[in-house]
C-alpha positions in Angstrom: -17.9 61.0 -38.6 -19.0 60.8 -34.8 -17.3 64.0 -34.5 -19.2 65.7 -37.2 -22.7 64.4 -36.4 -21.7 65.7 -32.7 -21.0 68.8 -33.9 -24.6 68.9 -36.3 -26.6 67.8 -33.2 -25.5 71.3 -31.5 -25.9 73.9 -33.7 -28.1 76.3 -32.4 -25.6 79.7 -33.5 -22.9 81.0 -35.9 -20.7 79.8 -33.9 -21.7 76.2 -33.2 -22.4 76.5 -37.0 -19.3 77.3 -38.3 -17.5 74.6 -35.7 -20.1 72.1 -37.6 -18.8 73.6 -40.9 -15.4 72.8 -40.5 -16.2 69.2 -39.6 -18.2 68.8 -42.6 -15.1 69.8 -44.7 -12.5 67.5 -42.9 -15.4 65.0 -43.3 -15.2 65.8 -46.8 -11.4 65.7 -46.7 -11.1 62.1 -44.9 -14.1 60.3 -46.5 -14.6 61.7 -50.1 -15.6 58.3 -50.9 -18.9 58.0 -49.0 -19.9 61.1 -50.0 -22.3 60.9 -53.3 -20.9 63.7 -55.0 -17.5 64.4 -56.3 -18.0 67.6 -57.5 -19.3 70.9 -55.5 -22.0 71.4 -57.7 -23.5 68.3 -57.3 -23.0 68.2 -54.0 -25.1 71.4 -53.6 -28.1 70.1 -56.3 -28.0 67.4 -53.3 -28.8 69.6 -50.6 -31.4 71.7 -52.5 -33.0 68.5 -53.5 -33.0 66.7 -49.6 -34.3 70.3 -48.6 -37.0 70.5 -51.1 -37.5 66.6 -50.7 -37.5 66.4 -46.4 -41.3 66.5 -46.1 -41.6 63.1 -47.0 -38.6 61.9 -44.8 -40.5 60.1 -41.6 -39.3 61.5 -38.4 -37.4 64.4 -40.0 -38.9 67.8 -38.8 -37.9 71.2 -39.7 -36.0 73.3 -36.4 -36.8 76.6 -36.0 -33.8 77.4 -35.9 -32.3 78.7 -39.0 -28.5 78.0 -38.5 -29.7 74.0 -37.6 -32.2 74.1 -40.7 -29.0 74.9 -43.0 -26.3 72.6 -41.2 -29.3 69.7 -41.8 -29.3 70.8 -45.4 -25.6 70.7 -46.0 -25.2 67.3 -43.7 -27.9 65.2 -45.6 -26.3 66.9 -48.8 -23.3 64.8 -48.4 -25.5 61.4 -49.3 -28.6 62.6 -51.1 -29.1 61.7 -54.5 
């Protein structure tokens, strides 16, 4: 989990996004029980729901960097309901 968060925090371009994406896959593989969704379609829906609801989350501001924004959406979809 620490590796995943560390990789999320430094996403700025395609290379760093892909490193984060690999860490996200590994997190799913090793910590599936902590994810809110069992099926990919439920995870993707949770990611979209989080992206639409983000404006109500205090302390979060949308990144100007699209690579970071997508990484945030994917990361938060892990546990969003």
